[in-house]
C-alpha positions in Angstrom: 102.5 133.0 90.8 101.0 135.5 88.2 103.7 137.7 86.6 103.0 141.4 86.0 101.7 142.3 82.5 104.5 142.1 80.0 107.0 140.5 82.3 108.4 137.2 82.0 107.4 134.4 84.4 109.9 133.8 87.1 111.4 130.4 86.9 112.1 128.5 90.0 115.6 127.2 90.5 114.3 124.3 92.6 113.9 121.0 90.6 110.4 119.6 90.5 110.2 116.7 92.8 108.3 114.0 90.9 108.1 111.3 93.5 107.9 111.3 97.4 108.6 108.0 99.2 106.3 107.7 102.3 108.8 105.4 104.0 112.2 105.5 105.6 112.8 101.8 104.8 116.3 101.3 103.3 115.0 98.2 101.7 112.3 100.0 99.7 114.6 102.7 98.6 117.1 100.1 97.3 114.4 98.2 95.5 113.2 101.4 93.7 116.8 102.1 92.8 117.0 98.6 91.1 114.3 99.8 88.9 115.9 103.1 88.1 113.6 105.0 90.2 115.1 107.5 92.8 112.6 109.5 94.8 113.0 113.3 95.1 112.2 113.2 98.6 111.7 110.7 101.7 108.9 111.7 104.1 107.8 108.8 106.5 104.2 108.7 107.4 103.7 108.9 111.2 100.5 106.8 111.8 99.5 104.1 114.2 100.1 100.7 112.3 98.5 98.1 114.6 95.7 96.1 112.9 92.2 96.8 114.0 90.2 94.2 115.9 89.3 91.3 113.7 90.9 93.0 110.6 91.9 90.7 107.9 95.5 90.7 106.6 94.6 92.2 103.2 92.2 94.8 104.5 94.9 95.8 107.1 97.8 96.3 104.5 95.5 98.2 102.1 94.2 100.5 104.8 97.7 101.3 106.1 99.2 101.9 102.7 96.4 104.3 101.8 96.7 106.1 105.2 100.3 106.4 104.8 100.0 107.9 101.3 97.1 110.4 102.2 99.1 111.5 105.4 102.3 112.4 103.4 100.3 113.8 100.6 98.3 116.3 102.9 101.6 117.4 104.5 103.4 117.9 101.3 103.5 121.8 100.9 105.9 122.0 97.8 105.3 121.3 94.0 102.7 118.7 93.3 104.2 115.3 93.4 103.2 111.7 93.5 103.5 110.0 96.9 104.2 106.3 97.0 103.6 104.3 100.2 103.5 100.6 101.1 102.7 98.4 103.9 103.8 94.7 104.4 101.8 92.2 106.5 102.9 88.5 107.1 100.0 86.3 107.8 99.2 82.5 108.8 95.7 82.2 107.6 93.8 84.9 109.0 96.4 85.8 111.8 98.5 88.8 111.3 102.0 88.3 112.7 103.6 91.2 114.4 106.4 93.5 113.5 108.8 91.8 115.8 110.3 94.4 117.9 112.1 92.2 120.4 114.2 88.9 120.4 111.3 87.1 122.0 108.8 88.2 119.4 111.2 87.1 116.8 111.3 83.7 118.5 107.5 83.4 118.7 107.2 84.3 114.9 109.7 81.8 113.8 108.0 79.2 115.9 104.7 79.8 114.2 106.3 80.0 110.7 108.3 76.8 111.2 107.2 74.0 108.8 104.2 76.1 107.4 103.0 78.0 104.5 102.3 81.7 105.1 101.3 84.7 103.1 103.2 88.0 102.7 101.0 90.8 101.6 102.3 94.2 100.4 99.7 97.0 99.7 101.2 99.8 97.5 99.4 103.1 97.2 100.0 106.2 95.1 98.4 109.7 96.0 98.7 112.8 94.0 99.9 115.6 96.4 97.8 118.3 94.7 94.7 116.2 94.3 91.8 115.3 96.5 91.5 112.0 94.7 91.8 108.7 96.9 94.9 107.1 96.3 95.4 104.3 93.8 96.3 101.1 95.4 96.6 97.4 95.0 97.7 94.4 97.1 100.3 91.9 96.1 100.3 88.4 97.7 103.3 85.9 97.8 103.1 82.5 99.2 106.1 81.3 101.3 106.8 78.0 102.7 109.3 77.5 105.5 111.1 74.3 106.3 110.8 72.9 109.7 113.3 74.9 111.8 115.4 73.3 114.6 116.0 75.1 117.9 119.6 75.6 117.0 118.6 77.3 113.6 116.1 79.5 115.5 118.8 80.5 118.1 121.4 81.1 115.4 118.9 83.5 113.7 118.2 85.2 117.0 121.8 86.0 117.4 122.0 87.8 114.2 119.2 90.1 115.0 118.2 90.3 111.5 114.5 89.6 112.2 114.0 92.5 114.8 112.0 95.3 113.4 110.7 93.1 110.4 107.1 92.0 109.7 106.8 88.5 110.7 110.3 88.4 112.4 112.4 87.6 109.4 114.2 89.2 106.4 114.2 87.1 103.4 117.0 89.2 101.9 119.3 87.8 104.7 120.0 84.6 106.4 116.3 83.5 106.4 116.4 82.9 102.8 117.8 79.5 103.9 114.5 78.7 105.7 112.5 79.0 102.5 111.5 75.6 100.8 109.0 77.3 98.2 108.2 80.8 97.2 105.2 81.4 94.9 105.2 85.0 93.6 107.3 88.1 93.9 110.4 87.8 95.9 110.7 91.7 96.1 107.1 91.8 97.7 108.5 89.7 100.6 111.3 92.1 101.0 108.7 95.0 101.2 107.9 96.3 97.7 106.7 94.3 94.7 108.8 95.9 92.0 106.8 95.1 88.8 103.5 96.3 90.1 105.0 99.2 91.8 106.5 100.5 88.5 103.3 99.7 86.6 101.3 101.6 89.3 103.4 104.6 89.2 103.4 104.6 85.4 99.5 104.5 85.5 99.6 107.6 87.6 101.8 109.5 85.2 105.2 109.0 86.7 108.0 108.6 84.2 111.4 107.5 85.5 114.5 109.3 84.1 
């Protein structure tokens, strides 16, 4: 707003929102809080998240994270802000496992993961709400090896319902951590947001945590 000549600029009483989290995931919000980062607003991106035909895991995660960041940045009508988005993909080789929405899909995922090594890939993207620049983004990969699961272990996990709604049908921050024989890389990446890389990416985009 331009003030009349000789008049003092009108200061807004609204606090400047530095960071918008393009996700309603409580896990991502909690991970950010561990690093002392509290988003000023949460605006989930409503986009279609299914992989494209023949799309590889890394390309899928990166495409979706960028699309989420751009979606929220375009819709943001308030003060300029950074928009942080993420997308997590669980893959066995080139196969992308689904975000398990039912008990049966959790059972299918656990059957695939049992006794095998898989990858968890999280793409993070940061867009500037007032800029037409393409979001800055990167992909973080963690290798996870599961022990061979007995039918009893799978059924007990299904009873907990922890895997429903989770990429790959499990949540490492819950009972499924007991399934992990080996983990190479970032643990927080498997939860859904690689903290070290996220903090560094935000800092590179000019974000300063308070």
